[in-house]
C-alpha positions in Angstrom: -8.0 249.0 250.7 -8.1 252.7 252.3 -11.9 252.7 251.9 -12.3 249.2 253.5 -9.9 250.6 256.7 -11.8 254.0 256.5 -14.9 252.1 257.1 -13.5 250.0 259.8 -12.2 253.0 261.7 -16.0 254.9 261.3 -17.2 251.8 262.5 -15.2 252.0 265.6 -14.9 255.4 266.0 -19.1 255.3 266.2 -19.6 252.5 268.8 -20.8 253.1 272.3 -18.2 252.1 274.0 -15.5 254.6 272.4 -18.3 257.4 272.3 -19.3 256.7 276.2 -15.2 256.5 276.9 -14.8 260.0 275.3 -18.0 261.6 277.3 -15.8 260.0 280.4 -12.7 261.6 279.8 -14.1 264.9 279.0 -16.5 264.7 282.4 -13.5 263.8 284.3 -11.2 266.4 282.8 -14.0 268.8 283.8 -14.5 267.2 287.5 -10.6 267.6 288.0 -10.8 271.2 287.3 -13.6 271.5 290.1 -11.4 269.1 292.3 -8.6 271.5 291.9 -10.4 274.8 292.4 -12.4 273.4 295.2 -8.8 272.7 297.0 -7.0 275.9 295.8 -9.7 278.4 296.3 -11.3 277.1 299.5 -9.5 274.5 301.4 -6.1 275.4 301.0 -6.8 279.2 302.5 -8.8 277.9 305.3 -6.1 275.3 306.6 -3.5 278.0 305.9 -5.3 280.3 308.1 -5.8 277.6 310.5 -2.2 276.9 310.7 -0.9 280.5 310.6 0.4 280.1 307.4 2.9 277.2 308.2 4.7 276.0 305.3 6.7 272.7 305.8 8.5 272.9 302.3 12.1 274.0 304.1 11.7 271.5 306.8 14.7 268.9 305.9 17.5 267.1 307.6 20.8 267.1 306.1 22.2 263.8 305.5 25.6 264.5 304.4 27.2 268.1 304.7 28.3 269.9 301.5 32.4 270.8 301.4 32.7 273.9 303.6 31.0 275.2 306.5 28.0 276.6 305.4 24.6 276.9 307.1 21.7 276.3 305.2 18.3 278.3 305.7 16.5 276.7 302.7 16.1 273.2 301.3 17.3 275.2 297.9 20.4 276.4 299.4 21.3 273.2 300.8 20.7 271.6 297.2 22.5 274.2 295.6 25.5 273.4 297.9 25.6 269.8 297.2 24.1 268.2 300.7 22.5 265.3 300.6 19.2 265.9 302.4 15.8 264.1 303.6 13.3 266.2 302.2 10.4 265.3 305.0 8.8 268.5 304.6 8.2 268.1 300.9 6.4 264.8 301.7 4.4 266.5 304.5 3.4 268.9 302.0 2.5 266.4 299.1 0.6 264.1 302.0 -1.4 266.8 303.2 -2.4 267.9 299.5 -3.3 264.1 299.3 -5.5 264.2 302.1 -6.9 267.7 300.8 -7.7 266.4 297.6 -8.9 262.6 298.4 -11.9 265.0 301.2 -12.6 267.5 298.5 -13.3 264.5 296.4 -15.2 262.4 298.9 -17.3 265.6 299.6 -18.4 266.2 295.8 -19.1 262.6 295.1 -20.8 262.3 298.1 -23.2 265.3 297.4 -23.5 264.1 294.1 -24.9 260.6 295.3 -27.4 262.4 297.4 -28.9 264.7 294.8 -28.9 261.3 292.4 -30.7 259.6 295.2 -33.6 262.5 295.6 -33.6 262.9 291.8 -34.1 259.0 291.7 -35.4 257.2 294.7 -34.3 253.9 295.0 -37.1 251.4 294.0 -38.8 249.2 296.5 -37.5 245.6 296.5 -40.8 243.4 295.7 -41.4 241.0 298.6 -40.4 237.6 297.7 -43.5 234.9 296.3 -41.7 231.8 296.3 -39.4 229.8 298.0 -36.9 226.7 298.0 -37.8 223.2 298.9 -35.7 222.3 301.5 -35.6 218.7 299.6 -35.4 219.0 296.0 -34.6 222.6 295.6 -37.1 223.4 293.5 -38.8 226.9 293.4 -42.5 226.7 295.1 -45.2 229.3 296.1 -44.7 230.7 299.8 -48.4 229.4 300.8 -47.6 225.4 299.5 -47.7 223.0 302.3 -46.4 220.4 299.8 -43.8 220.7 297.0 -45.3 220.0 293.8 -41.8 218.4 292.7 -41.0 216.0 295.3 -44.6 215.9 297.1 -42.4 216.4 300.4 -44.6 217.8 303.3 -43.1 222.0 303.9 -41.8 223.0 307.4 -44.4 225.5 308.9 -43.2 228.8 308.3 -41.3 230.8 311.1 
């Protein structure tokens, strides 16, 4: 019983699609680290420099004050006091981070596709040698003037 299950597991584990999936997961993890580094080490410092280091983390609206007359200078202070806040700054940070990651991924994929096209140029599509008969829809050679299946006269080529 155990040897049969072990044999089935071995057959499952070495199937092509399982191995392909494992390779895809490994490549995906490596690609994720490349994208994260591109965002963190290249784009984020440039955006920080361009925006003067603007950080939206402490941008929020107080929807309901906590008991007492307290002024909240940071989101952390407001949340610690128990105030109900609308944290639009955190949302903007998440949105900006998503856009940066999406753009970085686009640039990487675009350049990978360019390199792939240089290495493996697309093959030219062969010109068609047959056409469909407009009457019986059988395949006939392009220069034919009559259909061999239905003997109809073929229209002149345009």
